[in-house]
C-alpha positions in Angstrom: 4.1 31.8 -19.6 4.7 28.1 -19.3 2.4 26.3 -16.8 4.2 24.4 -14.1 4.2 20.6 -14.1 1.3 19.3 -12.1 1.5 16.3 -9.8 -1.4 14.3 -8.5 -0.6 12.1 -5.5 -3.1 9.3 -5.4 -3.9 7.5 -2.1 -6.2 4.6 -1.3 -8.1 6.4 1.4 -9.1 5.3 4.9 -11.8 5.7 7.6 -8.9 6.4 10.0 -8.4 10.2 10.4 -4.8 9.5 11.5 -4.1 7.6 8.3 -5.6 10.4 6.2 -3.5 13.0 8.1 -0.4 10.9 7.5 -1.1 10.9 3.7 -1.6 14.6 3.7 1.7 15.0 5.5 3.3 13.0 2.7 1.8 15.4 0.3 3.2 18.3 2.2 6.7 16.8 2.0 6.2 16.4 -1.7 5.3 20.1 -2.0 8.3 21.1 -0.1 10.6 19.1 -2.3 8.9 20.3 -5.5 8.3 24.0 -4.9 8.0 24.8 -8.7 5.3 22.1 -9.2 1.5 22.4 -8.7 0.7 19.5 -6.3 -2.7 18.0 -5.4 -3.7 14.8 -3.6 -6.8 12.7 -3.4 -8.2 9.3 -2.5 -9.9 6.4 -4.1 -12.4 5.9 -1.3 -13.7 7.0 2.1 -11.7 10.2 2.5 -11.9 13.5 0.6 -10.9 15.0 -1.6 -11.4 12.2 -4.1 -8.9 11.8 -7.0 -11.3 13.4 -9.5 -11.6 16.5 -7.3 -7.8 16.9 -7.2 -7.5 16.5 -10.9 -10.3 19.1 -11.5 -8.5 21.5 -9.1 -5.3 21.2 -11.1 -7.3 21.8 -14.3 -8.9 24.9 -12.9 -5.4 26.3 -12.1 -4.4 25.8 -15.7 -2.5 22.5 -15.6 -1.7 21.1 -19.1 0.7 18.3 -18.0 -0.3 16.1 -15.0 1.6 13.2 -13.6 -0.4 10.9 -11.4 1.7 9.1 -8.7 0.3 6.2 -6.8 1.0 6.6 -3.1 1.0 2.8 -2.8 3.6 0.2 -2.2 2.7 -2.6 -4.6 0.7 -3.1 -7.9 -2.4 -5.0 -7.1 -5.9 -4.1 -8.1 -5.8 -0.5 -7.1 -2.7 0.3 -9.2 -3.5 -2.1 -12.0 -7.1 -1.2 -12.3 -8.8 1.3 -10.1 -6.4 4.2 -10.4 -6.1 3.8 -14.2 -9.8 3.7 -14.5 -10.1 7.0 -12.6 -7.3 8.7 -14.5 -8.4 7.4 -17.9 -11.9 8.8 -17.3 -10.5 12.2 -16.6 -8.0 12.1 -19.5 -10.8 11.1 -21.9 -12.9 14.1 -20.8 -9.9 16.4 -21.1 -8.0 15.6 -24.3 -6.1 18.9 -24.2 -4.3 17.8 -21.0 -1.3 15.5 -21.1 -2.1 13.0 -18.3 0.5 10.4 -17.3 0.4 7.6 -14.8 3.5 6.8 -12.7 4.2 3.3 -11.3 3.9 2.1 -7.7 6.7 2.4 -5.2 7.5 -1.3 -5.7 10.4 -3.2 -4.2 13.1 -0.5 -4.0 16.5 -0.4 -2.3 15.6 2.9 -0.6 12.4 1.5 0.8 14.4 -1.5 2.1 16.8 0.9 3.8 13.9 2.8 5.3 12.4 -0.5 6.5 15.7 -1.5 8.1 15.8 1.8 10.0 12.3 1.3 11.4 13.4 -2.2 12.5 16.6 -0.9 14.1 14.6 1.7 16.0 12.4 -1.0 17.4 15.6 -2.9 18.5 16.9 0.2 20.3 13.7 0.3 22.4 14.2 -3.3 23.6 14.4 -4.1 27.3 17.3 -6.5 26.9 20.0 -7.3 24.4 19.2 -10.2 22.0 21.4 -11.0 19.0 19.9 -10.8 15.5 20.6 -14.5 15.0 18.3 -15.2 17.9 15.6 -12.9 16.5 12.7 -13.8 14.3 11.5 -11.0 12.0 7.8 -11.0 11.1 7.0 -8.9 8.0 3.3 -8.2 7.6 1.8 -7.1 4.3 -1.6 -5.8 3.4 -2.7 -8.9 1.5 -4.6 -9.0 -1.8 -5.9 -11.7 -4.1 -3.1 -10.8 -6.5 -0.3 -13.3 -5.9 2.2 -11.1 -7.7 1.7 -8.3 -5.1 1.7 -10.8 -2.2 5.0 -12.3 -3.4 6.6 -8.8 -3.2 6.0 -8.9 0.6 7.9 -12.2 0.7 10.7 -10.7 -1.3 11.0 -7.7 1.0 11.1 -10.1 4.0 13.8 -12.2 2.5 16.0 -9.2 1.6 15.6 -7.8 5.1 16.3 -11.2 6.6 19.5 -11.8 4.7 20.6 -8.2 4.7 20.2 -7.6 8.4 21.2 -11.1 9.6 18.1 -12.3 11.4 17.9 -15.8 12.6 14.6 -16.4 10.7 11.8 -14.5 9.0 8.1 -15.2 8.6 5.5 -13.4 6.4 1.8 -12.8 7.2 -1.0 -10.7 5.9 -3.6 -8.5 7.4 -6.4 -9.8 5.2 -7.4 -11.8 2.1 -4.0 -13.6 1.8 -2.8 -16.3 4.2 -1.4 -16.7 6.7 -3.3 -14.1 8.6 -1.4 -12.2 11.3 -2.7 -14.2 14.4 -1.9 -17.5 12.6 1.5 -16.2 11.5 2.5 -15.1 15.0 1.3 -18.4 16.5 3.5 -20.3 14.1 6.5 -17.9 14.7 6.3 -18.4 18.4 6.5 -22.2 18.1 10.0 -21.8 16.5 11.4 -20.8 19.9 13.2 -17.6 19.2 13.6 -15.4 22.3 12.7 -12.2 20.3 10.0 -11.5 17.7 9.9 -8.3 15.8 6.6 -7.5 14.1 7.0 -5.1 11.2 4.0 -3.9 9.2 5.2 -3.1 5.7 2.7 -0.4 5.3 2.9 3.3 4.3 0.4 4.6 6.8 -1.5 3.7 10.0 -5.1 2.7 10.0 -7.4 0.0 11.2 -5.2 -2.8 9.8 -1.9 -1.5 11.4 -3.7 -1.2 14.7 -4.9 -4.8 14.5 -1.4 -5.9 13.7 -0.1 -4.2 16.8 -2.9 -5.5 18.9 -2.0 -9.1 17.8 1.6 -8.4 18.8 0.5 -7.1 22.2 -1.7 -10.2 22.7 1.3 -12.5 21.8 3.5 -10.6 24.3 1.0 -11.0 27.1 0.4 -14.7 26.4 4.2 -15.5 26.0 6.2 -13.4 28.5 9.3 -15.5 27.8 9.4 -14.0 24.3 10.3 -10.3 23.8 7.8 -9.0 21.2 8.8 -5.7 19.6 6.6 -3.6 17.3 8.4 -1.8 14.5 6.9 1.4 13.0 5.5 1.3 9.5 7.3 3.4 6.8 5.1 6.6 7.0 6.9 9.7 5.7 10.4 8.5 5.9 12.6 10.7 3.7 13.5 7.7 1.6 9.8 7.2 0.8 9.8 10.8 -0.6 13.0 10.1 -2.6 11.3 7.1 -4.2 8.2 9.1 -5.1 10.4 11.6 -6.8 12.1 8.9 -8.8 8.7 7.6 -9.9 7.9 11.1 -11.1 11.1 11.3 -13.1 10.4 7.9 -14.6 7.0 9.0 -15.8 8.4 12.1 -17.4 11.4 10.4 -19.1 9.9 7.2 -20.5 11.3 4.7 -18.0 8.0 4.1 -16.3 8.1 0.3 -16.4 5.7 -1.8 -14.3 6.7 -5.5 -13.9 3.9 -7.4 -15.5 5.6 -10.7 -16.0 3.6 -12.4 -13.3 0.5 -10.2 -13.5 -2.6 -12.4 -13.3 -4.4 -10.0 -15.7 -1.8 -10.6 -18.5 -0.8 -14.2 -17.9 -2.5 -17.3 -16.7 -1.1 -17.5 -13.2 -1.8 -20.8 -11.5 -5.1 -20.6 -9.5 -6.1 -17.3 -11.2 -6.4 -18.4 -14.8 -9.8 -16.8 -15.3 -8.4 -13.3 -14.5 -6.4 -13.1 -17.7 -7.8 -10.3 -19.9 -10.3 -9.0 -17.4 -11.6 -5.5 -18.2 -10.4 -2.4 -16.5 -13.3 -1.2 -14.5 -13.3 0.7 -11.2 -14.9 -0.7 -8.0 -14.9 2.2 -5.6 -18.1 4.1 -6.7 -20.1 3.2 -3.6 -17.5 4.4 -1.1 -15.9 7.2 -3.0 -15.7 10.2 -0.6 -18.1 8.8 2.0 -16.0 10.1 4.9 -13.7 9.0 7.7 -14.6 7.9 11.2 -14.7 11.6 12.2 -17.7 12.1 9.9 -19.8 9.5 11.6 -21.4 10.1 15.0 -22.4 6.4 15.3 -20.3 3.2 15.1 -20.6 2.7 11.4 -18.7 0.1 9.4 -18.4 -1.1 5.8 -16.6 -4.3 6.9 -19.1 -6.6 5.2 -18.5 -5.1 1.7 -15.2 -3.4 1.7 -12.6 -5.1 3.8 -10.9 -6.8 0.9 -8.7 -5.3 -1.8 -11.2 -5.0 -4.7 -8.9 -7.1 -6.9 -11.7 -8.8 -8.7 -12.2 -8.0 -12.3 -9.2 -5.9 -12.9 -7.0 -5.7 -16.0 -4.8 -3.6 -18.2 -7.4 -2.6 -20.7 -8.0 -6.1 -22.1 -11.4 -7.6 -22.7 -12.6 -10.8 -21.2 -14.6 -12.4 -18.4 -14.3 -10.7 -15.0 -12.4 -12.5 -12.3 -14.5 -12.8 -9.1 -12.1 -14.5 -6.8 -13.5 -15.4 -3.4 -12.4 -13.5 -0.4 -12.2 -16.0 2.5 -10.4 -13.6 4.8 -12.4 -10.5 4.0 -13.3 -10.0 7.7 -9.7 -9.6 8.5 -9.3 -6.4 6.4 -9.9 -2.8 7.3 -8.7 0.7 6.7 
């Protein structure tokens, strides 16, 4: 009997139990949409099961074809380096299994529609009517030291701005990239719009999303003349599931194309010239599967070492000097 196609949903992982549960919920949606497939999920760091555990579980159940799907929005170090490193290691140890790697969710019209619906829901919760032309939309991205990934957040913001008819848009980041959220909100408030919508362009909750909402609440308290609305992140919106299914089809049918034109590991991007050709090596060994907040009875943090995006020294299998970019905003990160 032919074995069913196996799908491995790959997440980043978080110390937030709520974020881990939301990822598992996404996995359950995927199982419901693919009842004839064998589905597993796992994480790069903190939470369990780790990705290798999920792959081994599929192998034990007889999988001979596995498609690994990144449950991540953009291709920075995790998608370009850490996930391929994990998956290549498993594939090398199991040459009898056809292992394929799908691309990230990327900038997609369905995700833009999902984002618009989250923003519209925030508008419906408003205390008073304010026209879109009198509203500033603040789109907040994760932030990495990969300028290509950061630029995608700006592209999303621009498309939402023009498509929805807002008066202005600003972009900020939760860590590593600038402007950081508090600075971005302060700048936005100076522009004088009577309404500010803060929208985290994230898949799941976690430490970072809560910090974004805390910054929005602080701005609302300090500037009562401005209505500050908090839009929900994408989470398990049905269009997110639809996009994942398309990425699966692309991986199976040969259209699995990552946009590498501005990738700092392939081209000499201004300010990141030394990253070109950096080797593909994982950077999550010291936090792989160490647990979430629920596993620690004491206030335990890995902020000093792990509140950045691990984008140093990544590549596409090239050889060359590793890129150790500084992380000036590392303290602003979190998961």
